[in-house]
C-alpha positions in Angstrom: 42.1 -6.1 16.3 40.8 -2.5 16.1 39.1 -1.7 12.8 40.8 1.5 11.4 37.9 2.2 9.1 35.5 2.2 11.9 37.4 2.9 15.3 34.2 2.9 17.5 34.1 -0.1 19.7 31.0 -2.0 20.2 30.2 -0.4 23.5 30.2 3.1 21.8 27.9 1.9 19.1 25.4 0.6 21.5 25.6 3.9 23.6 25.0 6.0 20.5 22.1 3.8 19.4 20.4 4.2 22.9 20.7 7.9 22.7 19.4 8.0 19.1 16.0 6.7 20.6 15.6 10.2 22.1 16.0 12.0 18.7 13.5 9.6 17.3 11.1 10.3 20.0 11.6 14.0 19.5 10.6 13.8 15.9 7.5 11.8 16.7 6.4 14.3 19.4 7.1 17.4 17.1 5.1 15.7 14.3 2.2 14.9 16.5 2.0 18.2 18.1 1.9 20.2 14.7 -0.1 17.7 12.7 -2.8 17.0 15.3 -4.0 20.6 14.7 -4.4 20.7 10.9 -7.7 19.1 10.3 -8.8 16.7 7.4 -6.0 16.4 4.9 -5.1 14.2 1.8 -1.5 13.2 1.1 -0.1 13.6 -2.3 2.8 11.5 -3.4 5.1 11.7 -6.5 8.4 12.3 -8.0 10.7 15.1 -6.9 12.1 15.2 -10.5 8.9 16.2 -12.3 9.2 19.6 -14.1 6.6 22.3 -14.0 5.9 21.8 -17.7 5.1 18.1 -17.3 1.4 17.2 -17.7 1.3 15.6 -14.2 2.7 18.6 -12.5 -0.1 20.5 -14.0 -2.6 17.9 -13.1 -1.3 17.7 -9.5 -1.9 21.3 -9.2 -5.5 21.0 -10.3 -6.1 18.1 -8.0 -4.7 20.0 -4.9 -7.0 23.0 -5.8 -10.0 20.9 -6.0 -9.2 19.1 -2.8 -9.0 22.5 -1.1 -12.3 23.6 -2.6 -13.9 20.4 -1.2 -12.7 21.0 2.3 -9.5 19.0 2.5 -6.0 20.2 3.2 -3.0 18.9 1.3 0.1 17.0 2.8 3.1 16.5 0.6 6.7 15.5 1.2 7.6 19.2 1.0 10.1 19.1 -1.8 10.1 20.1 -5.5 8.4 18.3 -8.4 5.0 16.7 -7.7 5.3 17.7 -4.1 5.8 21.4 -5.1 2.6 21.1 -7.4 0.5 19.8 -4.7 1.5 22.5 -2.2 1.1 25.1 -4.8 -2.4 24.0 -5.8 -3.5 24.1 -2.2 -1.8 27.5 -1.5 -3.2 29.2 -4.6 -6.7 28.1 -3.6 -6.2 29.4 -0.1 -6.2 25.9 1.6 -4.0 24.2 4.2 -0.7 23.3 2.7 1.5 21.0 4.7 5.2 19.8 4.0 6.8 17.0 5.6 10.4 17.5 4.6 13.2 14.8 4.8 16.9 15.6 5.0 18.6 14.0 1.8 22.0 14.4 0.2 20.2 15.3 -3.1 16.9 16.4 -4.6 15.1 17.5 -1.5 14.6 21.2 -0.6 11.6 22.9 0.8 9.2 24.3 -1.8 7.8 27.9 -1.2 4.2 27.0 -1.2 4.1 25.3 2.2 2.3 27.2 5.0 4.9 28.7 7.3 3.7 27.0 10.4 3.1 23.8 8.7 6.6 22.9 7.4 8.1 20.0 9.5 11.6 18.6 9.0 12.5 14.9 9.6 15.7 12.9 9.5 14.0 9.5 9.7 11.9 8.2 6.9 10.0 5.8 9.1 8.8 8.7 11.3 7.9 10.8 8.4 5.8 7.9 6.9 4.0 7.5 10.1 2.8 11.1 9.9 1.6 10.7 6.4 -0.5 7.7 7.5 -1.7 8.9 10.7 -2.9 12.4 9.6 -4.2 11.6 6.1 -7.7 10.7 5.1 -6.5 9.6 1.6 -3.5 9.1 -0.6 -3.3 10.5 -4.1 -0.4 8.8 -5.8 1.1 10.4 -8.9 3.9 9.1 -11.0 7.1 8.8 -9.1 10.1 6.5 -8.2 11.2 4.2 -5.4 10.1 6.6 -2.7 6.5 6.9 -4.2 6.3 3.0 -4.7 7.4 2.6 -0.9 4.7 5.0 0.4 2.1 3.4 -1.9 2.8 -0.2 -0.8 3.3 0.8 2.9 -0.3 2.2 2.9 -1.6 -0.9 1.1 0.0 -3.2 3.5 -1.2 -1.4 6.6 -4.8 -1.3 5.3 -4.6 -5.1 4.2 -3.4 -6.1 7.5 -5.9 -3.9 9.4 -3.1 -2.0 11.2 -5.0 1.2 10.1 -8.6 2.0 8.9 -9.4 1.8 5.3 -9.1 5.0 3.4 -8.9 5.7 -0.4 -5.7 5.1 -2.3 -6.0 6.7 -5.7 -3.3 6.1 -8.5 -3.5 8.8 -11.0 -2.2 8.1 -14.6 -3.4 5.0 -16.4 -0.4 5.1 -18.7 2.0 5.3 -15.8 0.4 2.8 -13.2 -1.7 0.6 -15.6 1.2 -1.9 -16.1 1.8 -2.3 -12.3 -1.9 -2.8 -11.6 -2.1 -5.5 -14.3 1.0 -7.2 -12.8 -0.6 -7.1 -9.4 -3.8 -8.7 -10.7 -2.2 -11.3 -13.1 0.9 -12.2 -11.1 0.3 -11.7 -7.3 -3.5 -12.8 -7.6 -4.1 -15.1 -10.5 -0.7 -16.9 -11.0 0.3 -17.0 -7.4 -2.5 -16.3 -5.2 -0.3 -14.1 -2.9 -3.2 -11.7 -2.4 -7.0 -11.8 -2.1 -9.3 -10.7 -4.9 -10.8 -8.0 -2.4 -7.3 -6.5 -2.1 -7.6 -5.0 -5.5 -10.5 -3.0 -4.2 -8.2 -1.0 -2.0 -6.8 0.8 -5.1 -8.4 3.2 -7.5 -6.9 3.9 -11.0 -8.0 7.3 -12.6 -6.9 10.0 -14.9 -8.6 13.3 -14.0 -9.0 15.5 -10.9 -12.7 15.0 -11.0 -12.4 11.3 -10.5 -10.0 11.9 -7.6 -12.5 14.2 -5.8 -15.5 12.0 -6.6 -13.9 8.9 -5.0 -12.7 10.8 -1.9 -16.3 12.4 -1.4 -18.2 9.2 -2.2 -16.0 7.6 0.4 -16.5 10.2 3.2 -20.3 10.3 2.7 -20.3 7.0 4.5 -17.7 7.9 7.3 -17.1 10.9 9.4 -14.2 13.0 8.1 -11.6 13.1 10.9 -7.9 12.5 11.6 -6.9 9.0 11.2 -6.3 8.1 15.0 
């Protein structure tokens, strides 16, 4: 019996899925072509809902400014909130300001601080996340929601499993992230032995822009600063 709620038959679904591969390929190709030219960058993640008067918005601006002054570009998700603060700090300091925008039914719209030639639109979250990882030399993770947690744990997993090279992952805000870090240590490690003790070394927990910059600079004194591919 034909499903009136979904009138497509199975062959039509399979055909549409096959053609969808070309759209995915197009997003990868477009992203690679633009991002391969930007130079060393650091990704900043965080909530789209953070307002300009929030302390973490202001701190993100300062972090992005200092990143620029230390030779790094800034990549964000291109939207409002923490993403806007990151692009704003980079823009105001005269640095590279990249936005990897995602099409969403709410919250997401381009912020005005992205370089005009470095604003890229994506329909697929997984393609966008590949771009963050492939072209970033570090992750600065500000307070956020499910999307921020997804990006944080994806980066951790890829480094832990040696699918990508190690680079700094910096959580900013002890009052926000401290409980999660404690849970990882006490529950995942000590109670259940689901991770190794050295996995905790992959994450830094800080509160100031100076700490962020010092961690990145100390790391890259040991390694050449170059795109992650």
